[in-house]
PDB file as gemmi writes it, atoms N, CA and C in Angstrom:
CRYST1    1.000    1.000    1.000  90.00  90.00  90.00 P 1                      
ATOM      1  N   UNK A   1      94.908 129.073  80.217  1.00  0.00           N  
ATOM      2  CA  UNK A   1      93.352 129.098  80.465  1.00  0.00           C  
ATOM      3  C   UNK A   1      93.180 130.139  81.192  1.00  0.00           C  
ATOM      4  N   UNK A   2      92.223 131.176  80.976  1.00  0.00           N  
ATOM      5  CA  UNK A   2      91.836 132.173  81.625  1.00  0.00           C  
ATOM      6  C   UNK A   2      90.383 132.314  81.865  1.00  0.00           C  
ATOM      7  N   UNK A   3      89.851 132.726  83.060  1.00  0.00           N  
ATOM      8  CA  UNK A   3      88.566 133.040  83.241  1.00  0.00           C  
ATOM      9  C   UNK A   3      88.311 134.402  83.753  1.00  0.00           C  
ATOM     10  N   UNK A   4      87.703 135.254  82.940  1.00  0.00           N  
ATOM     11  CA  UNK A   4      87.281 136.612  83.140  1.00  0.00           C  
ATOM     12  C   UNK A   4      85.915 136.711  83.667  1.00  0.00           C  
ATOM     13  N   UNK A   5      85.965 137.635  84.848  1.00  0.00           N  
ATOM     14  CA  UNK A   5      84.782 137.942  85.381  1.00  0.00           C  
ATOM     15  C   UNK A   5      84.177 136.640  86.380  1.00  0.00           C  
ATOM     16  N   UNK A   6      85.012 135.660  86.723  1.00  0.00           N  
ATOM     17  CA  UNK A   6      84.688 134.512  87.389  1.00  0.00           C  
ATOM     18  C   UNK A   6      84.346 134.743  88.867  1.00  0.00           C  
ATOM     19  N   UNK A   7      83.690 133.867  89.484  1.00  0.00           N  
ATOM     20  CA  UNK A   7      83.526 133.881  91.041  1.00  0.00           C  
ATOM     21  C   UNK A   7      84.179 132.834  91.526  1.00  0.00           C  
ATOM     22  N   UNK A   8      85.024 132.788  92.557  1.00  0.00           N  
ATOM     23  CA  UNK A   8      85.775 131.613  93.232  1.00  0.00           C  
ATOM     24  C   UNK A   8      85.260 131.541  94.506  1.00  0.00           C  
ATOM     25  N   UNK A   9      84.868 130.306  94.950  1.00  0.00           N  
ATOM     26  CA  UNK A   9      84.281 130.039  96.026  1.00  0.00           C  
ATOM     27  C   UNK A   9      85.703 129.678  97.037  1.00  0.00           C  
ATOM     28  N   UNK A  10      85.595 130.347  98.064  1.00  0.00           N  
ATOM     29  CA  UNK A  10      86.804 130.315  98.916  1.00  0.00           C  
ATOM     30  C   UNK A  10      87.142 129.159  99.625  1.00  0.00           C  
ATOM     31  N   UNK A  11      85.987 128.317  99.856  1.00  0.00           N  
ATOM     32  CA  UNK A  11      86.231 126.923 100.573  1.00  0.00           C  
ATOM     33  C   UNK A  11      86.802 125.933  99.646  1.00  0.00           C  
ATOM     34  N   UNK A  12      88.004 125.507 100.170  1.00  0.00           N  
ATOM     35  CA  UNK A  12      88.690 124.258  99.276  1.00  0.00           C  
ATOM     36  C   UNK A  12      87.625 123.125  99.284  1.00  0.00           C  
ATOM     37  N   UNK A  13      87.737 122.293  98.099  1.00  0.00           N  
ATOM     38  CA  UNK A  13      87.474 120.855  98.189  1.00  0.00           C  
ATOM     39  C   UNK A  13      88.604 120.336  98.493  1.00  0.00           C  
ATOM     40  N   UNK A  14      88.482 119.343  99.404  1.00  0.00           N  
ATOM     41  CA  UNK A  14      89.723 118.415  99.991  1.00  0.00           C  
ATOM     42  C   UNK A  14      89.279 117.249 100.084  1.00  0.00           C  
ATOM     43  N   UNK A  15      89.922 116.271  99.299  1.00  0.00           N  
ATOM     44  CA  UNK A  15      89.930 114.794  99.332  1.00  0.00           C  
ATOM     45  C   UNK A  15      90.996 113.971  99.682  1.00  0.00           C  
ATOM     46  N   UNK A  16      90.793 112.916  99.795  1.00  0.00           N  
ATOM     47  CA  UNK A  16      92.018 111.824 100.166  1.00  0.00           C  
ATOM     48  C   UNK A  16      92.990 112.476 100.882  1.00  0.00           C  
ATOM     49  N   UNK A  17      92.531 112.766 102.212  1.00  0.00           N  
ATOM     50  CA  UNK A  17      93.231 113.170 103.487  1.00  0.00           C  
ATOM     51  C   UNK A  17      94.342 114.153 102.922  1.00  0.00           C  
ATOM     52  N   UNK A  18      93.735 115.268 101.883  1.00  0.00           N  
ATOM     53  CA  UNK A  18      94.327 116.363 101.713  1.00  0.00           C  
ATOM     54  C   UNK A  18      95.350 116.247 100.643  1.00  0.00           C  
ATOM     55  N   UNK A  19      95.629 115.053  99.835  1.00  0.00           N  
ATOM     56  CA  UNK A  19      96.334 114.860  98.856  1.00  0.00           C  
ATOM     57  C   UNK A  19      95.744 115.433  97.370  1.00  0.00           C  
ATOM     58  N   UNK A  20      94.502 115.750  97.501  1.00  0.00           N  
ATOM     59  CA  UNK A  20      93.735 116.134  96.391  1.00  0.00           C  
ATOM     60  C   UNK A  20      93.027 117.328  96.862  1.00  0.00           C  
ATOM     61  N   UNK A  21      93.115 118.670  96.261  1.00  0.00           N  
ATOM     62  CA  UNK A  21      92.392 119.760  96.463  1.00  0.00           C  
ATOM     63  C   UNK A  21      92.010 120.442  95.497  1.00  0.00           C  
ATOM     64  N   UNK A  22      90.911 121.298  95.685  1.00  0.00           N  
ATOM     65  CA  UNK A  22      90.537 122.115  94.538  1.00  0.00           C  
ATOM     66  C   UNK A  22      89.845 123.275  94.900  1.00  0.00           C  
ATOM     67  N   UNK A  23      89.579 124.490  94.059  1.00  0.00           N  
ATOM     68  CA  UNK A  23      88.712 125.425  94.312  1.00  0.00           C  
ATOM     69  C   UNK A  23      87.632 125.489  93.250  1.00  0.00           C  
ATOM     70  N   UNK A  24      86.313 125.712  93.510  1.00  0.00           N  
ATOM     71  CA  UNK A  24      85.344 125.844  92.576  1.00  0.00           C  
ATOM     72  C   UNK A  24      85.295 127.361  92.074  1.00  0.00           C  
ATOM     73  N   UNK A  25      85.070 127.480  90.659  1.00  0.00           N  
ATOM     74  CA  UNK A  25      85.202 128.500  89.853  1.00  0.00           C  
ATOM     75  C   UNK A  25      83.794 128.535  89.141  1.00  0.00           C  
ATOM     76  N   UNK A  26      83.037 129.630  89.091  1.00  0.00           N  
ATOM     77  CA  UNK A  26      81.824 129.800  88.276  1.00  0.00           C  
ATOM     78  C   UNK A  26      82.099 130.892  87.321  1.00  0.00           C  
ATOM     79  N   UNK A  27      81.993 130.597  86.182  1.00  0.00           N  
ATOM     80  CA  UNK A  27      82.287 131.838  85.113  1.00  0.00           C  
ATOM     81  C   UNK A  27      81.181 132.625  85.042  1.00  0.00           C  
ATOM     82  N   UNK A  28      81.618 133.765  84.192  1.00  0.00           N  
ATOM     83  CA  UNK A  28      80.345 134.776  84.102  1.00  0.00           C  
ATOM     84  C   UNK A  28      79.211 134.275  83.266  1.00  0.00           C  
ATOM     85  N   UNK A  29      79.463 133.157  82.486  1.00  0.00           N  
ATOM     86  CA  UNK A  29      78.405 132.509  81.836  1.00  0.00           C  
ATOM     87  C   UNK A  29      77.575 131.323  82.695  1.00  0.00           C  
ATOM     88  N   UNK A  30      78.170 131.392  83.987  1.00  0.00           N  
ATOM     89  CA  UNK A  30      77.399 130.046  84.565  1.00  0.00           C  
ATOM     90  C   UNK A  30      77.834 128.782  84.678  1.00  0.00           C  
ATOM     91  N   UNK A  31      78.867 128.708  83.904  1.00  0.00           N  
ATOM     92  CA  UNK A  31      79.861 127.324  83.909  1.00  0.00           C  
ATOM     93  C   UNK A  31      80.389 127.103  85.152  1.00  0.00           C  
ATOM     94  N   UNK A  32      80.427 125.924  85.716  1.00  0.00           N  
ATOM     95  CA  UNK A  32      81.226 125.509  86.898  1.00  0.00           C  
ATOM     96  C   UNK A  32      82.327 124.590  86.774  1.00  0.00           C  
ATOM     97  N   UNK A  33      83.342 125.104  87.238  1.00  0.00           N  
ATOM     98  CA  UNK A  33      84.740 124.359  87.116  1.00  0.00           C  
ATOM     99  C   UNK A  33      85.478 124.305  88.421  1.00  0.00           C  
ATOM    100  N   UNK A  34      86.387 123.430  88.330  1.00  0.00           N  
ATOM    101  CA  UNK A  34      87.128 123.273  89.582  1.00  0.00           C  
ATOM    102  C   UNK A  34      88.807 123.448  89.117  1.00  0.00           C  
ATOM    103  N   UNK A  35      89.502 124.129  89.720  1.00  0.00           N  
ATOM    104  CA  UNK A  35      90.983 124.115  89.732  1.00  0.00           C  
ATOM    105  C   UNK A  35      91.575 123.464  90.687  1.00  0.00           C  
ATOM    106  N   UNK A  36      92.365 122.423  90.391  1.00  0.00           N  
ATOM    107  CA  UNK A  36      92.973 121.544  91.568  1.00  0.00           C  
ATOM    108  C   UNK A  36      94.516 121.171  91.146  1.00  0.00           C  
ATOM    109  N   UNK A  37      94.769 120.429  92.285  1.00  0.00           N  
ATOM    110  CA  UNK A  37      96.224 119.614  92.498  1.00  0.00           C  
ATOM    111  C   UNK A  37      95.893 118.580  92.994  1.00  0.00           C  
ATOM    112  N   UNK A  38      96.591 117.538  92.478  1.00  0.00           N  
ATOM    113  CA  UNK A  38      96.770 116.125  92.912  1.00  0.00           C  
ATOM    114  C   UNK A  38      98.278 115.551  93.200  1.00  0.00           C  
ATOM    115  N   UNK A  39      98.553 115.332  94.398  1.00  0.00           N  
ATOM    116  CA  UNK A  39      99.779 114.907  94.680  1.00  0.00           C  
ATOM    117  C   UNK A  39      99.895 113.275  94.162  1.00  0.00           C  
ATOM    118  N   UNK A  40     101.089 112.884  94.237  1.00  0.00           N  
ATOM    119  CA  UNK A  40     101.282 111.323  93.537  1.00  0.00           C  
ATOM    120  C   UNK A  40     100.528 110.453  94.491  1.00  0.00           C  
ATOM    121  N   UNK A  41      99.728 109.525  93.818  1.00  0.00           N  
ATOM    122  CA  UNK A  41      99.051 108.511  94.624  1.00  0.00           C  
ATOM    123  C   UNK A  41      97.918 107.890  93.642  1.00  0.00           C  
ATOM    124  N   UNK A  42      97.024 107.025  94.083  1.00  0.00           N  
ATOM    125  CA  UNK A  42      96.088 106.518  93.387  1.00  0.00           C  
ATOM    126  C   UNK A  42      94.760 106.753  94.021  1.00  0.00           C  
ATOM    127  N   UNK A  43      93.791 107.284  93.392  1.00  0.00           N  
ATOM    128  CA  UNK A  43      92.601 107.779  93.829  1.00  0.00           C  
ATOM    129  C   UNK A  43      91.393 107.446  93.067  1.00  0.00           C  
ATOM    130  N   UNK A  44      90.157 107.330  93.766  1.00  0.00           N  
ATOM    131  CA  UNK A  44      88.768 106.774  92.942  1.00  0.00           C  
ATOM    132  C   UNK A  44      88.024 108.062  93.229  1.00  0.00           C  
ATOM    133  N   UNK A  45      87.205 108.286  92.309  1.00  0.00           N  
ATOM    134  CA  UNK A  45      86.124 109.311  92.388  1.00  0.00           C  
ATOM    135  C   UNK A  45      85.005 109.135  91.691  1.00  0.00           C  
ATOM    136  N   UNK A  46      83.966 109.615  92.229  1.00  0.00           N  
ATOM    137  CA  UNK A  46      82.503 109.237  91.729  1.00  0.00           C  
ATOM    138  C   UNK A  46      81.989 110.617  90.988  1.00  0.00           C  
ATOM    139  N   UNK A  47      81.336 110.542  89.896  1.00  0.00           N  
ATOM    140  CA  UNK A  47      80.597 111.751  89.380  1.00  0.00           C  
ATOM    141  C   UNK A  47      79.391 111.982  89.532  1.00  0.00           C  
ATOM    142  N   UNK A  48      79.025 112.950  89.465  1.00  0.00           N  
ATOM    143  CA  UNK A  48      77.369 113.430  89.590  1.00  0.00           C  
ATOM    144  C   UNK A  48      77.323 113.789  88.105  1.00  0.00           C  
ATOM    145  N   UNK A  49      77.708 115.021  87.914  1.00  0.00           N  
ATOM    146  CA  UNK A  49      77.494 115.392  86.380  1.00  0.00           C  
ATOM    147  C   UNK A  49      78.679 114.936  85.497  1.00  0.00           C  
ATOM    148  N   UNK A  50      78.483 114.819  84.136  1.00  0.00           N  
ATOM    149  CA  UNK A  50      79.493 114.625  83.268  1.00  0.00           C  
ATOM    150  C   UNK A  50      80.797 115.734  83.534  1.00  0.00           C  
ATOM    151  N   UNK A  51      81.878 115.367  83.230  1.00  0.00           N  
ATOM    152  CA  UNK A  51      83.104 115.995  83.542  1.00  0.00           C  
ATOM    153  C   UNK A  51      84.198 115.739  82.519  1.00  0.00           C  
ATOM    154  N   UNK A  52      84.925 116.989  82.203  1.00  0.00           N  
ATOM    155  CA  UNK A  52      86.068 116.876  81.388  1.00  0.00           C  
ATOM    156  C   UNK A  52      87.150 117.443  82.147  1.00  0.00           C  
ATOM    157  N   UNK A  53      88.376 116.637  82.251  1.00  0.00           N  
ATOM    158  CA  UNK A  53      89.463 116.927  82.876  1.00  0.00           C  
ATOM    159  C   UNK A  53      90.690 117.512  82.031  1.00  0.00           C  
ATOM    160  N   UNK A  54      91.244 118.810  81.875  1.00  0.00           N  
ATOM    161  CA  UNK A  54      92.350 119.234  81.440  1.00  0.00           C  
ATOM    162  C   UNK A  54      93.525 118.978  82.155  1.00  0.00           C  
ATOM    163  N   UNK A  55      94.658 118.264  81.804  1.00  0.00           N  
ATOM    164  CA  UNK A  55      95.792 118.000  82.628  1.00  0.00           C  
ATOM    165  C   UNK A  55      96.546 119.192  82.125  1.00  0.00           C  
ATOM    166  N   UNK A  56      97.021 120.039  83.120  1.00  0.00           N  
ATOM    167  CA  UNK A  56      97.695 121.423  82.932  1.00  0.00           C  
ATOM    168  C   UNK A  56      99.380 121.204  83.041  1.00  0.00           C  
ATOM    169  N   UNK A  57      99.425 120.076  84.059  1.00  0.00           N  
ATOM    170  CA  UNK A  57     100.956 119.739  84.505  1.00  0.00           C  
ATOM    171  C   UNK A  57     100.800 118.434  84.929  1.00  0.00           C  
ATOM    172  N   UNK A  58     101.942 117.513  84.516  1.00  0.00           N  
ATOM    173  CA  UNK A  58     102.264 116.314  85.281  1.00  0.00           C  
ATOM    174  C   UNK A  58     101.830 115.195  84.349  1.00  0.00           C  
ATOM    175  N   UNK A  59     101.874 114.012  85.118  1.00  0.00           N  
ATOM    176  CA  UNK A  59     101.438 112.842  84.030  1.00  0.00           C  
ATOM    177  C   UNK A  59     100.520 111.921  85.165  1.00  0.00           C  
ATOM    178  N   UNK A  60      99.633 111.158  84.384  1.00  0.00           N  
ATOM    179  CA  UNK A  60      98.689 110.407  85.242  1.00  0.00           C  
ATOM    180  C   UNK A  60      98.285 109.194  84.208  1.00  0.00           C  
ATOM    181  N   UNK A  61      97.500 108.091  84.913  1.00  0.00           N  
ATOM    182  CA  UNK A  61      97.025 107.011  84.289  1.00  0.00           C  
ATOM    183  C   UNK A  61      95.426 107.063  84.680  1.00  0.00           C  
ATOM    184  N   UNK A  62      94.460 106.877  83.924  1.00  0.00           N  
ATOM    185  CA  UNK A  62      93.239 106.974  84.025  1.00  0.00           C  
ATOM    186  C   UNK A  62      92.604 105.624  83.680  1.00  0.00           C  
ATOM    187  N   UNK A  63      91.626 105.153  84.674  1.00  0.00           N  
ATOM    188  CA  UNK A  63      90.514 103.833  84.308  1.00  0.00           C  
ATOM    189  C   UNK A  63      89.437 104.307  84.715  1.00  0.00           C  
ATOM    190  N   UNK A  64      88.568 104.252  83.674  1.00  0.00           N  
ATOM    191  CA  UNK A  64      87.159 104.496  83.491  1.00  0.00           C  
ATOM    192  C   UNK A  64      86.609 103.295  84.186  1.00  0.00           C  
ATOM    193  N   UNK A  65      85.256 103.479  84.841  1.00  0.00           N  
ATOM    194  CA  UNK A  65      84.488 102.507  85.348  1.00  0.00           C  
ATOM    195  C   UNK A  65      84.232 101.249  84.565  1.00  0.00           C  
ATOM    196  N   UNK A  66      83.887 101.531  83.205  1.00  0.00           N  
ATOM    197  CA  UNK A  66      83.594 100.637  82.198  1.00  0.00           C  
ATOM    198  C   UNK A  66      84.916 100.114  81.448  1.00  0.00           C  
ATOM    199  N   UNK A  67      85.892 100.330  81.754  1.00  0.00           N  
ATOM    200  CA  UNK A  67      87.185  99.997  81.191  1.00  0.00           C  
ATOM    201  C   UNK A  67      88.068  99.133  81.945  1.00  0.00           C  
ATOM    202  N   UNK A  68      88.872  98.353  81.318  1.00  0.00           N  
ATOM    203  CA  UNK A  68      89.871  97.426  82.124  1.00  0.00           C  
ATOM    204  C   UNK A  68      91.261  98.094  82.048  1.00  0.00           C  
ATOM    205  N   UNK A  69      91.463  98.893  80.969  1.00  0.00           N  
ATOM    206  CA  UNK A  69      92.924  99.611  80.756  1.00  0.00           C  
ATOM    207  C   UNK A  69      92.912 100.889  81.310  1.00  0.00           C  
ATOM    208  N   UNK A  70      94.236 100.924  81.649  1.00  0.00           N  
ATOM    209  CA  UNK A  70      94.666 102.362  82.162  1.00  0.00           C  
ATOM    210  C   UNK A  70      95.194 103.042  80.982  1.00  0.00           C  
ATOM    211  N   UNK A  71      94.615 104.367  80.701  1.00  0.00           N  
ATOM    212  CA  UNK A  71      95.217 104.980  79.637  1.00  0.00           C  
ATOM    213  C   UNK A  71      95.948 106.264  80.221  1.00  0.00           C  
ATOM    214  N   UNK A  72      97.260 106.555  79.580  1.00  0.00           N  
ATOM    215  CA  UNK A  72      98.046 107.566  80.143  1.00  0.00           C  
ATOM    216  C   UNK A  72      97.740 108.843  79.500  1.00  0.00           C  
ATOM    217  N   UNK A  73      97.822 110.047  80.516  1.00  0.00           N  
ATOM    218  CA  UNK A  73      97.621 111.469  80.037  1.00  0.00           C  
ATOM    219  C   UNK A  73      98.784 112.094  80.606  1.00  0.00           C  
ATOM    220  N   UNK A  74      99.005 113.319  79.891  1.00  0.00           N  
ATOM    221  CA  UNK A  74      99.853 114.191  80.420  1.00  0.00           C  
ATOM    222  C   UNK A  74      99.519 115.712  80.353  1.00  0.00           C  
ATOM    223  N   UNK A  75     100.495 116.794  80.624  1.00  0.00           N  
ATOM    224  CA  UNK A  75     100.029 118.029  80.154  1.00  0.00           C  
ATOM    225  C   UNK A  75      99.604 118.305  78.862  1.00  0.00           C  
ATOM    226  N   UNK A  76      98.472 118.886  78.863  1.00  0.00           N  
ATOM    227  CA  UNK A  76      97.977 119.331  77.085  1.00  0.00           C  
ATOM    228  C   UNK A  76      96.923 118.256  76.798  1.00  0.00           C  
ATOM    229  N   UNK A  77      96.839 116.914  77.516  1.00  0.00           N  
ATOM    230  CA  UNK A  77      95.733 116.196  77.388  1.00  0.00           C  
ATOM    231  C   UNK A  77      94.580 116.532  78.182  1.00  0.00           C  
ATOM    232  N   UNK A  78      93.417 115.723  77.775  1.00  0.00           N  
ATOM    233  CA  UNK A  78      91.957 115.844  78.406  1.00  0.00           C  
ATOM    234  C   UNK A  78      91.402 114.526  78.416  1.00  0.00           C  
ATOM    235  N   UNK A  79      90.551 114.257  79.433  1.00  0.00           N  
ATOM    236  CA  UNK A  79      89.615 113.165  79.152  1.00  0.00           C  
ATOM    237  C   UNK A  79      88.269 113.585  79.698  1.00  0.00           C  
ATOM    238  N   UNK A  80      87.383 112.755  79.459  1.00  0.00           N  
ATOM    239  CA  UNK A  80      86.029 112.862  79.839  1.00  0.00           C  
ATOM    240  C   UNK A  80      85.426 111.537  80.583  1.00  0.00           C  
ATOM    241  N   UNK A  81      84.520 112.105  81.594  1.00  0.00           N  
ATOM    242  CA  UNK A  81      83.824 111.041  82.331  1.00  0.00           C  
ATOM    243  C   UNK A  81      82.343 111.218  82.357  1.00  0.00           C  
ATOM    244  N   UNK A  82      81.646 110.191  82.127  1.00  0.00           N  
ATOM    245  CA  UNK A  82      80.195 110.338  82.173  1.00  0.00           C  
ATOM    246  C   UNK A  82      79.766 110.559  83.479  1.00  0.00           C  
ATOM    247  N   UNK A  83      78.292 111.038  83.305  1.00  0.00           N  
ATOM    248  CA  UNK A  83      77.746 111.291  84.778  1.00  0.00           C  
ATOM    249  C   UNK A  83      77.354 110.117  85.477  1.00  0.00           C  
ATOM    250  N   UNK A  84      77.296 110.051  86.671  1.00  0.00           N  
ATOM    251  CA  UNK A  84      76.912 109.122  87.470  1.00  0.00           C  
ATOM    252  C   UNK A  84      77.751 107.720  87.189  1.00  0.00           C  
ATOM    253  N   UNK A  85      79.024 108.122  87.222  1.00  0.00           N  
ATOM    254  CA  UNK A  85      80.075 107.103  87.020  1.00  0.00           C  
ATOM    255  C   UNK A  85      81.197 107.083  87.999  1.00  0.00           C  
ATOM    256  N   UNK A  86      82.346 106.394  87.898  1.00  0.00           N  
ATOM    257  CA  UNK A  86      83.607 106.347  88.618  1.00  0.00           C  
ATOM    258  C   UNK A  86      84.692 106.351  87.595  1.00  0.00           C  
ATOM    259  N   UNK A  87      85.802 106.927  88.230  1.00  0.00           N  
ATOM    260  CA  UNK A  87      87.108 106.590  87.502  1.00  0.00           C  
ATOM    261  C   UNK A  87      88.094 106.570  88.585  1.00  0.00           C  
ATOM    262  N   UNK A  88      89.283 105.764  88.377  1.00  0.00           N  
ATOM    263  CA  UNK A  88      90.435 105.769  89.059  1.00  0.00           C  
ATOM    264  C   UNK A  88      91.523 106.498  88.502  1.00  0.00           C  
ATOM    265  N   UNK A  89      92.296 107.180  89.211  1.00  0.00           N  
ATOM    266  CA  UNK A  89      93.556 108.006  88.728  1.00  0.00           C  
ATOM    267  C   UNK A  89      94.825 107.773  89.369  1.00  0.00           C  
ATOM    268  N   UNK A  90      95.973 107.251  88.619  1.00  0.00           N  
ATOM    269  CA  UNK A  90      97.314 107.023  89.260  1.00  0.00           C  
ATOM    270  C   UNK A  90      98.007 108.243  88.793  1.00  0.00           C  
ATOM    271  N   UNK A  91      98.376 109.067  89.768  1.00  0.00           N  
ATOM    272  CA  UNK A  91      99.228 110.282  89.658  1.00  0.00           C  
ATOM    273  C   UNK A  91     100.607 109.947  89.689  1.00  0.00           C  
ATOM    274  N   UNK A  92     101.428 110.172  88.854  1.00  0.00           N  
ATOM    275  CA  UNK A  92     103.030 109.993  88.937  1.00  0.00           C  
ATOM    276  C   UNK A  92     103.751 110.981  89.471  1.00  0.00           C  
ATOM    277  N   UNK A  93     103.314 112.192  89.026  1.00  0.00           N  
ATOM    278  CA  UNK A  93     103.987 113.305  89.862  1.00  0.00           C  
ATOM    279  C   UNK A  93     102.773 114.578  89.981  1.00  0.00           C  
ATOM    280  N   UNK A  94     103.133 115.561  90.581  1.00  0.00           N  
ATOM    281  CA  UNK A  94     102.062 116.527  90.868  1.00  0.00           C  
ATOM    282  C   UNK A  94     101.230 116.783  89.528  1.00  0.00           C  
ATOM    283  N   UNK A  95      99.839 116.633  89.737  1.00  0.00           N  
ATOM    284  CA  UNK A  95      99.110 117.117  88.579  1.00  0.00           C  
ATOM    285  C   UNK A  95      98.244 118.378  88.620  1.00  0.00           C  
ATOM    286  N   UNK A  96      98.405 119.289  87.958  1.00  0.00           N  
ATOM    287  CA  UNK A  96      97.568 120.574  88.001  1.00  0.00           C  
ATOM    288  C   UNK A  96      96.683 120.396  86.887  1.00  0.00           C  
ATOM    289  N   UNK A  97      95.235 120.613  87.355  1.00  0.00           N  
ATOM    290  CA  UNK A  97      94.217 120.222  86.393  1.00  0.00           C  
ATOM    291  C   UNK A  97      93.099 121.385  86.548  1.00  0.00           C  
ATOM    292  N   UNK A  98      92.176 121.316  85.506  1.00  0.00           N  
ATOM    293  CA  UNK A  98      90.796 122.075  85.453  1.00  0.00           C  
ATOM    294  C   UNK A  98      89.934 121.024  85.006  1.00  0.00           C  
ATOM    295  N   UNK A  99      88.844 121.019  86.042  1.00  0.00           N  
ATOM    296  CA  UNK A  99      87.797 120.205  85.631  1.00  0.00           C  
ATOM    297  C   UNK A  99      86.461 120.847  85.086  1.00  0.00           C  
ATOM    298  N   UNK A 100      85.890 120.624  83.979  1.00  0.00           N  
ATOM    299  CA  UNK A 100      84.740 121.217  83.472  1.00  0.00           C  
ATOM    300  C   UNK A 100      83.636 120.508  83.694  1.00  0.00           C  
ATOM    301  N   UNK A 101      82.409 120.956  84.152  1.00  0.00           N  
ATOM    302  CA  UNK A 101      81.226 120.356  84.322  1.00  0.00           C  
ATOM    303  C   UNK A 101      80.258 120.838  83.493  1.00  0.00           C  
ATOM    304  N   UNK A 102      79.514 119.455  82.981  1.00  0.00           N  
ATOM    305  CA  UNK A 102      78.281 119.823  81.789  1.00  0.00           C  
ATOM    306  C   UNK A 102      77.187 120.464  82.491  1.00  0.00           C  
ATOM    307  N   UNK A 103      76.908 120.348  83.808  1.00  0.00           N  
ATOM    308  CA  UNK A 103      75.856 120.972  84.569  1.00  0.00           C  
ATOM    309  C   UNK A 103      76.364 121.213  85.920  1.00  0.00           C  
ATOM    310  N   UNK A 104      75.517 121.963  86.680  1.00  0.00           N  
ATOM    311  CA  UNK A 104      75.964 122.140  88.216  1.00  0.00           C  
ATOM    312  C   UNK A 104      75.804 121.032  88.926  1.00  0.00           C  
ATOM    313  N   UNK A 105      76.847 120.760  90.073  1.00  0.00           N  
ATOM    314  CA  UNK A 105      76.932 119.618  90.927  1.00  0.00           C  
ATOM    315  C   UNK A 105      76.673 120.123  92.198  1.00  0.00           C  
TER     316      UNK A 105                                                      
END                                                                             
C-alpha cells in the first residue's frame, strides 16, 4: 500500500499506555488514514466515523459492539466498524495496520 503526495501528521496517536500507536496520514484526495502498530493485548476502541481496518501483519480477533462472537483476522484481511460504535480487539502478535476513515474525525 502506498500513498503518493500525502501529508503525515508528526504527532503520534498513543493509546493504551503506548501499546497502540499510529500516525495520521491525509492523502492528496483528502482521505484520512492512520498507519499503526498494536502490541499483543486486548483493547477497546470507540469510533466516531465509520472505519475499515486492513491488517498488514499479525493475527488478532475482533468483537464488534453488536456481536457476541470473536472473529479472527490475519495479514491480508480487513474488517469494518460502523460510526459511533465500539469494538474490542485481541492481538496475538504484533499487528501492523492501516485504518481508513469514511469521513474526517
